[in-house]
PDB file of N, CA, C and O in Angstrom, chain B, residues numbered from 101:
ATOM      1  N   MET B 101     -35.323 -46.836  33.724  1.00  0.00           N
ATOM      2  CA  MET B 101     -35.623 -45.438  33.454  1.00  0.00           C
ATOM      3  C   MET B 101     -34.401 -44.579  33.795  1.00  0.00           C
ATOM      4  O   MET B 101     -33.716 -44.820  34.789  1.00  0.00           O
ATOM      5  N   SER B 102     -34.146 -43.587  32.964  1.00  0.00           N
ATOM      6  CA  SER B 102     -32.968 -42.744  33.176  1.00  0.00           C
ATOM      7  C   SER B 102     -33.184 -41.757  34.321  1.00  0.00           C
ATOM      8  O   SER B 102     -34.312 -41.532  34.760  1.00  0.00           O
ATOM      9  N   LYS B 103     -32.095 -41.179  34.792  1.00  0.00           N
ATOM     10  CA  LYS B 103     -32.157 -40.228  35.903  1.00  0.00           C
ATOM     11  C   LYS B 103     -32.807 -38.928  35.464  1.00  0.00           C
ATOM     12  O   LYS B 103     -32.795 -38.584  34.282  1.00  0.00           O
ATOM     13  N   MET B 104     -33.383 -38.196  36.438  1.00  0.00           N
ATOM     14  CA  MET B 104     -33.926 -36.869  36.168  1.00  0.00           C
ATOM     15  C   MET B 104     -32.762 -35.916  35.961  1.00  0.00           C
ATOM     16  O   MET B 104     -31.791 -35.944  36.718  1.00  0.00           O
ATOM     17  N   LYS B 105     -32.851 -35.082  34.952  1.00  0.00           N
ATOM     18  CA  LYS B 105     -31.787 -34.114  34.702  1.00  0.00           C
ATOM     19  C   LYS B 105     -32.145 -32.771  35.306  1.00  0.00           C
ATOM     20  O   LYS B 105     -33.320 -32.410  35.386  1.00  0.00           O
ATOM     21  N   THR B 106     -31.127 -32.030  35.731  1.00  0.00           N
ATOM     22  CA  THR B 106     -31.315 -30.681  36.245  1.00  0.00           C
ATOM     23  C   THR B 106     -31.720 -29.761  35.110  1.00  0.00           C
ATOM     24  O   THR B 106     -31.146 -29.836  34.024  1.00  0.00           O
ATOM     25  N   HIS B 107     -32.694 -28.896  35.336  1.00  0.00           N
ATOM     26  CA  HIS B 107     -33.106 -27.907  34.341  1.00  0.00           C
ATOM     27  C   HIS B 107     -32.031 -26.822  34.304  1.00  0.00           C
ATOM     28  O   HIS B 107     -31.862 -26.084  35.275  1.00  0.00           O
ATOM     29  N   LYS B 108     -31.308 -26.723  33.194  1.00  0.00           N
ATOM     30  CA  LYS B 108     -30.136 -25.846  33.121  1.00  0.00           C
ATOM     31  C   LYS B 108     -30.505 -24.375  33.249  1.00  0.00           C
ATOM     32  O   LYS B 108     -29.721 -23.597  33.792  1.00  0.00           O
ATOM     33  N   GLY B 109     -31.686 -23.969  32.761  1.00  0.00           N
ATOM     34  CA  GLY B 109     -32.123 -22.582  32.891  1.00  0.00           C
ATOM     35  C   GLY B 109     -32.366 -22.221  34.348  1.00  0.00           C
ATOM     36  O   GLY B 109     -32.011 -21.129  34.794  1.00  0.00           O
ATOM     37  N   ALA B 110     -32.976 -23.147  35.091  1.00  0.00           N
ATOM     38  CA  ALA B 110     -33.249 -22.913  36.508  1.00  0.00           C
ATOM     39  C   ALA B 110     -31.953 -22.923  37.305  1.00  0.00           C
ATOM     40  O   ALA B 110     -31.798 -22.162  38.260  1.00  0.00           O
ATOM     41  N   LYS B 111     -31.030 -23.780  36.914  1.00  0.00           N
ATOM     42  CA  LYS B 111     -29.738 -23.884  37.609  1.00  0.00           C
ATOM     43  C   LYS B 111     -28.984 -22.558  37.568  1.00  0.00           C
ATOM     44  O   LYS B 111     -28.293 -22.202  38.522  1.00  0.00           O
ATOM     45  N   LYS B 112     -29.121 -21.827  36.453  1.00  0.00           N
ATOM     46  CA  LYS B 112     -28.421 -20.549  36.293  1.00  0.00           C
ATOM     47  C   LYS B 112     -29.112 -19.420  37.052  1.00  0.00           C
ATOM     48  O   LYS B 112     -28.474 -18.418  37.377  1.00  0.00           O
ATOM     49  N   ARG B 113     -30.407 -19.566  37.341  1.00  0.00           N
ATOM     50  CA  ARG B 113     -31.179 -18.469  37.928  1.00  0.00           C
ATOM     51  C   ARG B 113     -31.414 -18.586  39.430  1.00  0.00           C
ATOM     52  O   ARG B 113     -31.636 -17.578  40.101  1.00  0.00           O
ATOM     53  N   PHE B 114     -31.369 -19.797  39.960  1.00  0.00           N
ATOM     54  CA  PHE B 114     -31.710 -20.010  41.370  1.00  0.00           C
ATOM     55  C   PHE B 114     -30.589 -20.720  42.098  1.00  0.00           C
ATOM     56  O   PHE B 114     -29.833 -21.492  41.509  1.00  0.00           O
ATOM     57  N   LYS B 115     -30.493 -20.440  43.408  1.00  0.00           N
ATOM     58  CA  LYS B 115     -29.521 -21.121  44.271  1.00  0.00           C
ATOM     59  C   LYS B 115     -30.248 -21.624  45.501  1.00  0.00           C
ATOM     60  O   LYS B 115     -31.229 -21.024  45.941  1.00  0.00           O
ATOM     61  N   THR B 116     -29.768 -22.723  46.056  1.00  0.00           N
ATOM     62  CA  THR B 116     -30.360 -23.252  47.281  1.00  0.00           C
ATOM     63  C   THR B 116     -29.469 -22.889  48.453  1.00  0.00           C
ATOM     64  O   THR B 116     -28.246 -23.002  48.365  1.00  0.00           O
ATOM     65  N   THR B 117     -30.077 -22.450  49.557  1.00  0.00           N
ATOM     66  CA  THR B 117     -29.310 -22.114  50.754  1.00  0.00           C
ATOM     67  C   THR B 117     -29.029 -23.392  51.542  1.00  0.00           C
ATOM     68  O   THR B 117     -29.511 -24.468  51.186  1.00  0.00           O
ATOM     69  N   GLY B 118     -28.262 -23.267  52.593  1.00  0.00           N
ATOM     70  CA  GLY B 118     -27.940 -24.414  53.423  1.00  0.00           C
ATOM     71  C   GLY B 118     -29.155 -25.008  54.108  1.00  0.00           C
ATOM     72  O   GLY B 118     -29.198 -26.210  54.368  1.00  0.00           O
ATOM     73  N   THR B 119     -30.145 -24.171  54.404  1.00  0.00           N
ATOM     74  CA  THR B 119     -31.356 -24.652  55.082  1.00  0.00           C
ATOM     75  C   THR B 119     -32.405 -25.168  54.105  1.00  0.00           C
ATOM     76  O   THR B 119     -33.451 -25.664  54.524  1.00  0.00           O
ATOM     77  N   GLY B 120     -32.134 -25.056  52.795  1.00  0.00           N
ATOM     78  CA  GLY B 120     -33.057 -25.592  51.797  1.00  0.00           C
ATOM     79  C   GLY B 120     -33.962 -24.570  51.145  1.00  0.00           C
ATOM     80  O   GLY B 120     -34.793 -24.926  50.310  1.00  0.00           O
ATOM     81  N   LYS B 121     -33.817 -23.295  51.513  1.00  0.00           N
ATOM     82  CA  LYS B 121     -34.607 -22.255  50.866  1.00  0.00           C
ATOM     83  C   LYS B 121     -33.997 -21.954  49.492  1.00  0.00           C
ATOM     84  O   LYS B 121     -32.815 -22.206  49.257  1.00  0.00           O
ATOM     85  N   VAL B 122     -34.820 -21.412  48.595  1.00  0.00           N
ATOM     86  CA  VAL B 122     -34.354 -21.082  47.247  1.00  0.00           C
ATOM     87  C   VAL B 122     -34.238 -19.571  47.126  1.00  0.00           C
ATOM     88  O   VAL B 122     -35.175 -18.847  47.462  1.00  0.00           O
ATOM     89  N   THR B 123     -33.084 -19.087  46.643  1.00  0.00           N
ATOM     90  CA  THR B 123     -32.891 -17.649  46.456  1.00  0.00           C
ATOM     91  C   THR B 123     -32.916 -17.317  44.971  1.00  0.00           C
ATOM     92  O   THR B 123     -32.669 -18.171  44.119  1.00  0.00           O
ATOM     93  N   ARG B 124     -33.223 -16.047  44.682  1.00  0.00           N
ATOM     94  CA  ARG B 124     -33.287 -15.582  43.300  1.00  0.00           C
ATOM     95  C   ARG B 124     -32.776 -14.156  43.221  1.00  0.00           C
ATOM     96  O   ARG B 124     -32.680 -13.468  44.237  1.00  0.00           O
ATOM     97  N   ARG B 125     -32.453 -13.717  42.030  1.00  0.00           N
ATOM     98  CA  ARG B 125     -32.060 -12.326  41.806  1.00  0.00           C
ATOM     99  C   ARG B 125     -33.300 -11.451  41.727  1.00  0.00           C
ATOM    100  O   ARG B 125     -34.379 -11.920  41.364  1.00  0.00           O
ATOM    101  N   SER B 126     -33.143 -10.189  42.064  1.00  0.00           N
ATOM    102  CA  SER B 126     -34.252  -9.249  41.936  1.00  0.00           C
ATOM    103  C   SER B 126     -34.468  -8.900  40.471  1.00  0.00           C
ATOM    104  O   SER B 126     -33.530  -8.914  39.675  1.00  0.00           O
ATOM    105  N   LYS B 127     -35.699  -8.589  40.125  1.00  0.00           N
ATOM    106  CA  LYS B 127     -35.998  -8.156  38.760  1.00  0.00           C
ATOM    107  C   LYS B 127     -35.652  -6.675  38.622  1.00  0.00           C
ATOM    108  O   LYS B 127     -35.253  -6.040  39.598  1.00  0.00           O
ATOM    109  N   ASN B 128     -35.800  -6.123  37.424  1.00  0.00           N
ATOM    110  CA  ASN B 128     -35.599  -4.694  37.125  1.00  0.00           C
ATOM    111  C   ASN B 128     -34.150  -4.241  37.219  1.00  0.00           C
ATOM    112  O   ASN B 128     -33.901  -3.065  37.484  1.00  0.00           O
ATOM    113  N   LEU B 129     -33.203  -5.116  37.016  1.00  0.00           N
ATOM    114  CA  LEU B 129     -31.808  -4.688  37.081  1.00  0.00           C
ATOM    115  C   LEU B 129     -31.029  -5.138  35.838  1.00  0.00           C
ATOM    116  O   LEU B 129     -29.819  -5.357  35.904  1.00  0.00           O
ATOM    117  N   ASN B 130     -31.730  -5.274  34.708  1.00  0.00           N
ATOM    118  CA  ASN B 130     -31.077  -5.735  33.492  1.00  0.00           C
ATOM    119  C   ASN B 130     -30.784  -4.612  32.497  1.00  0.00           C
ATOM    120  O   ASN B 130     -29.694  -4.558  31.929  1.00  0.00           O
ATOM    121  N   HIS B 131     -31.737  -3.727  32.285  1.00  0.00           N
ATOM    122  CA  HIS B 131     -31.512  -2.643  31.328  1.00  0.00           C
ATOM    123  C   HIS B 131     -32.276  -1.407  31.762  1.00  0.00           C
ATOM    124  O   HIS B 131     -33.013  -1.450  32.746  1.00  0.00           O
ATOM    125  N   PHE B 132     -32.110  -0.294  31.036  1.00  0.00           N
ATOM    126  CA  PHE B 132     -32.638   1.028  31.404  1.00  0.00           C
ATOM    127  C   PHE B 132     -32.124   1.443  32.778  1.00  0.00           C
ATOM    128  O   PHE B 132     -32.882   1.957  33.600  1.00  0.00           O
ATOM    129  N   LEU B 133     -30.841   1.220  33.024  1.00  0.00           N
ATOM    130  CA  LEU B 133     -30.288   1.484  34.348  1.00  0.00           C
ATOM    131  C   LEU B 133     -29.963   2.962  34.554  1.00  0.00           C
ATOM    132  O   LEU B 133     -29.819   3.404  35.694  1.00  0.00           O
ATOM    133  N   GLU B 134     -29.846   3.727  33.480  1.00  0.00           N
ATOM    134  CA  GLU B 134     -29.505   5.143  33.617  1.00  0.00           C
ATOM    135  C   GLU B 134     -30.605   5.927  34.322  1.00  0.00           C
ATOM    136  O   GLU B 134     -30.321   6.827  35.113  1.00  0.00           O
ATOM    137  N   LYS B 135     -31.833   5.594  34.042  1.00  0.00           N
ATOM    138  CA  LYS B 135     -32.948   6.348  34.621  1.00  0.00           C
ATOM    139  C   LYS B 135     -33.298   5.893  36.036  1.00  0.00           C
ATOM    140  O   LYS B 135     -34.092   6.550  36.709  1.00  0.00           O
ATOM    141  N   LYS B 136     -32.727   4.793  36.496  1.00  0.00           N
ATOM    142  CA  LYS B 136     -32.989   4.323  37.856  1.00  0.00           C
ATOM    143  C   LYS B 136     -31.982   4.942  38.819  1.00  0.00           C
ATOM    144  O   LYS B 136     -30.802   5.081  38.496  1.00  0.00           O
ATOM    145  N   SER B 137     -32.459   5.308  39.997  1.00  0.00           N
ATOM    146  CA  SER B 137     -31.577   5.954  40.966  1.00  0.00           C
ATOM    147  C   SER B 137     -30.601   4.937  41.551  1.00  0.00           C
ATOM    148  O   SER B 137     -30.859   3.734  41.559  1.00  0.00           O
ATOM    149  N   SER B 138     -29.478   5.450  42.038  1.00  0.00           N
ATOM    150  CA  SER B 138     -28.469   4.592  42.652  1.00  0.00           C
ATOM    151  C   SER B 138     -29.055   3.843  43.840  1.00  0.00           C
ATOM    152  O   SER B 138     -28.754   2.669  44.058  1.00  0.00           O
ATOM    153  N   ARG B 139     -29.886   4.526  44.596  1.00  0.00           N
ATOM    154  CA  ARG B 139     -30.512   3.909  45.763  1.00  0.00           C
ATOM    155  C   ARG B 139     -31.367   2.713  45.351  1.00  0.00           C
ATOM    156  O   ARG B 139     -31.332   1.661  45.988  1.00  0.00           O
ATOM    157  N   ARG B 140     -32.129   2.890  44.283  1.00  0.00           N
ATOM    158  CA  ARG B 140     -32.996   1.815  43.786  1.00  0.00           C
ATOM    159  C   ARG B 140     -32.173   0.637  43.281  1.00  0.00           C
ATOM    160  O   ARG B 140     -32.491  -0.516  43.570  1.00  0.00           O
ATOM    161  N   LYS B 141     -31.109   0.928  42.524  1.00  0.00           N
ATOM    162  CA  LYS B 141     -30.255  -0.139  41.989  1.00  0.00           C
ATOM    163  C   LYS B 141     -29.557  -0.897  43.106  1.00  0.00           C
ATOM    164  O   LYS B 141     -29.399  -2.116  43.035  1.00  0.00           O
ATOM    165  N   ARG B 142     -29.142  -0.173  44.133  1.00  0.00           N
ATOM    166  CA  ARG B 142     -28.480  -0.797  45.281  1.00  0.00           C
ATOM    167  C   ARG B 142     -29.448  -1.726  46.014  1.00  0.00           C
ATOM    168  O   ARG B 142     -29.072  -2.822  46.429  1.00  0.00           O
ATOM    169  N   ARG B 143     -30.683  -1.284  46.167  1.00  0.00           N
ATOM    170  CA  ARG B 143     -31.700  -2.089  46.843  1.00  0.00           C
ATOM    171  C   ARG B 143     -32.014  -3.366  46.053  1.00  0.00           C
ATOM    172  O   ARG B 143     -32.278  -4.419  46.633  1.00  0.00           O
ATOM    173  N   LEU B 144     -31.979  -3.251  44.723  1.00  0.00           N
ATOM    174  CA  LEU B 144     -32.293  -4.400  43.871  1.00  0.00           C
ATOM    175  C   LEU B 144     -31.122  -5.366  43.717  1.00  0.00           C
ATOM    176  O   LEU B 144     -31.306  -6.487  43.242  1.00  0.00           O
ATOM    177  N   SER B 145     -29.914  -4.940  44.115  1.00  0.00           N
ATOM    178  CA  SER B 145     -28.730  -5.748  43.833  1.00  0.00           C
ATOM    179  C   SER B 145     -28.656  -7.036  44.640  1.00  0.00           C
ATOM    180  O   SER B 145     -28.004  -7.987  44.209  1.00  0.00           O
ATOM    181  N   GLY B 146     -29.307  -7.093  45.799  1.00  0.00           N
ATOM    182  CA  GLY B 146     -29.212  -8.281  46.637  1.00  0.00           C
ATOM    183  C   GLY B 146     -30.082  -9.414  46.143  1.00  0.00           C
ATOM    184  O   GLY B 146     -30.888  -9.247  45.227  1.00  0.00           O
ATOM    185  N   GLU B 147     -29.912 -10.562  46.755  1.00  0.00           N
ATOM    186  CA  GLU B 147     -30.756 -11.701  46.425  1.00  0.00           C
ATOM    187  C   GLU B 147     -31.890 -11.792  47.432  1.00  0.00           C
ATOM    188  O   GLU B 147     -31.741 -11.387  48.585  1.00  0.00           O
ATOM    189  N   SER B 148     -33.036 -12.330  46.989  1.00  0.00           N
ATOM    190  CA  SER B 148     -34.160 -12.487  47.893  1.00  0.00           C
ATOM    191  C   SER B 148     -34.625 -13.939  47.873  1.00  0.00           C
ATOM    192  O   SER B 148     -34.334 -14.685  46.938  1.00  0.00           O
ATOM    193  N   VAL B 149     -35.346 -14.323  48.909  1.00  0.00           N
ATOM    194  CA  VAL B 149     -35.830 -15.698  49.032  1.00  0.00           C
ATOM    195  C   VAL B 149     -37.093 -15.849  48.203  1.00  0.00           C
ATOM    196  O   VAL B 149     -37.940 -14.955  48.173  1.00  0.00           O
ATOM    197  N   LEU B 150     -37.212 -16.975  47.536  1.00  0.00           N
ATOM    198  CA  LEU B 150     -38.371 -17.264  46.705  1.00  0.00           C
ATOM    199  C   LEU B 150     -39.604 -17.464  47.581  1.00  0.00           C
ATOM    200  O   LEU B 150     -39.490 -17.919  48.719  1.00  0.00           O
ATOM    201  N   THR B 151     -40.780 -17.127  47.057  1.00  0.00           N
ATOM    202  CA  THR B 151     -42.012 -17.287  47.825  1.00  0.00           C
ATOM    203  C   THR B 151     -42.300 -18.774  48.038  1.00  0.00           C
ATOM    204  O   THR B 151     -41.970 -19.600  47.187  1.00  0.00           O
ATOM    205  N   PRO B 152     -42.914 -19.113  49.170  1.00  0.00           N
ATOM    206  CA  PRO B 152     -43.205 -20.532  49.450  1.00  0.00           C
ATOM    207  C   PRO B 152     -44.090 -21.195  48.399  1.00  0.00           C
ATOM    208  O   PRO B 152     -44.006 -22.406  48.196  1.00  0.00           O
ATOM    209  N   ALA B 153     -44.933 -20.417  47.732  1.00  0.00           N
ATOM    210  CA  ALA B 153     -45.821 -20.984  46.708  1.00  0.00           C
ATOM    211  C   ALA B 153     -45.037 -21.471  45.491  1.00  0.00           C
ATOM    212  O   ALA B 153     -45.403 -22.476  44.882  1.00  0.00           O
ATOM    213  N   ASP B 154     -43.963 -20.768  45.134  1.00  0.00           N
ATOM    214  CA  ASP B 154     -43.178 -21.128  43.950  1.00  0.00           C
ATOM    215  C   ASP B 154     -42.078 -22.143  44.245  1.00  0.00           C
ATOM    216  O   ASP B 154     -41.549 -22.780  43.334  1.00  0.00           O
ATOM    217  N   GLU B 155     -41.741 -22.288  45.518  1.00  0.00           N
ATOM    218  CA  GLU B 155     -40.587 -23.102  45.890  1.00  0.00           C
ATOM    219  C   GLU B 155     -40.645 -24.561  45.415  1.00  0.00           C
ATOM    220  O   GLU B 155     -39.649 -25.053  44.885  1.00  0.00           O
ATOM    221  N   PRO B 156     -41.784 -25.282  45.583  1.00  0.00           N
ATOM    222  CA  PRO B 156     -41.797 -26.690  45.164  1.00  0.00           C
ATOM    223  C   PRO B 156     -41.509 -26.888  43.675  1.00  0.00           C
ATOM    224  O   PRO B 156     -40.814 -27.831  43.296  1.00  0.00           O
ATOM    225  N   ARG B 157     -42.047 -25.997  42.829  1.00  0.00           N
ATOM    226  CA  ARG B 157     -41.817 -26.124  41.385  1.00  0.00           C
ATOM    227  C   ARG B 157     -40.355 -25.968  41.037  1.00  0.00           C
ATOM    228  O   ARG B 157     -39.819 -26.739  40.240  1.00  0.00           O
ATOM    229  N   ILE B 158     -39.695 -24.968  41.631  1.00  0.00           N
ATOM    230  CA  ILE B 158     -38.291 -24.695  41.338  1.00  0.00           C
ATOM    231  C   ILE B 158     -37.410 -25.809  41.892  1.00  0.00           C
ATOM    232  O   ILE B 158     -36.439 -26.209  41.251  1.00  0.00           O
ATOM    233  N   LYS B 159     -37.743 -26.307  43.073  1.00  0.00           N
ATOM    234  CA  LYS B 159     -36.958 -27.409  43.654  1.00  0.00           C
ATOM    235  C   LYS B 159     -37.022 -28.644  42.777  1.00  0.00           C
ATOM    236  O   LYS B 159     -36.045 -29.385  42.667  1.00  0.00           O
ATOM    237  N   LYS B 160     -38.172 -28.867  42.153  1.00  0.00           N
ATOM    238  CA  LYS B 160     -38.328 -30.001  41.250  1.00  0.00           C
ATOM    239  C   LYS B 160     -37.423 -29.843  40.029  1.00  0.00           C
ATOM    240  O   LYS B 160     -36.826 -30.814  39.563  1.00  0.00           O
ATOM    241  N   LEU B 161     -37.324 -28.619  39.516  1.00  0.00           N
ATOM    242  CA  LEU B 161     -36.439 -28.362  38.374  1.00  0.00           C
ATOM    243  C   LEU B 161     -34.973 -28.527  38.740  1.00  0.00           C
ATOM    244  O   LEU B 161     -34.162 -28.964  37.924  1.00  0.00           O
ATOM    245  N   LEU B 162     -34.636 -28.165  39.995  1.00  0.00           N
ATOM    246  CA  LEU B 162     -33.242 -28.211  40.424  1.00  0.00           C
ATOM    247  C   LEU B 162     -32.801 -29.606  40.855  1.00  0.00           C
ATOM    248  O   LEU B 162     -31.604 -29.889  40.890  1.00  0.00           O
ATOM    249  N   SER B 163     -33.749 -30.480  41.184  1.00  0.00           N
ATOM    250  CA  SER B 163     -33.360 -31.816  41.633  1.00  0.00           C
ATOM    251  C   SER B 163     -32.809 -32.600  40.454  1.00  0.00           C
ATOM    252  O   SER B 163     -33.403 -32.630  39.376  1.00  0.00           O
ATOM    253  N   SER B 164     -31.677 -33.226  40.673  1.00  0.00           N
ATOM    254  CA  SER B 164     -31.060 -33.954  39.551  1.00  0.00           C
ATOM    255  C   SER B 164     -31.194 -35.445  39.718  1.00  0.00           C
ATOM    256  O   SER B 164     -30.732 -36.206  38.867  1.00  0.00           O
TER     257      SER B 164
END
């Protein structure tokens, strides 16, 4: 049987930290940015940790 391949879409969207947690980008920062305040855009710019409920599914996609 061949090896499991990494899901390329997930690879581009998620990163794993050194401790094994999965990080993701915040939503709402792709378009309609003119009407959003600078404060809101700044708050959304950072990365956040994925919820524990979603983590196993994403880790499965990322495992190669």
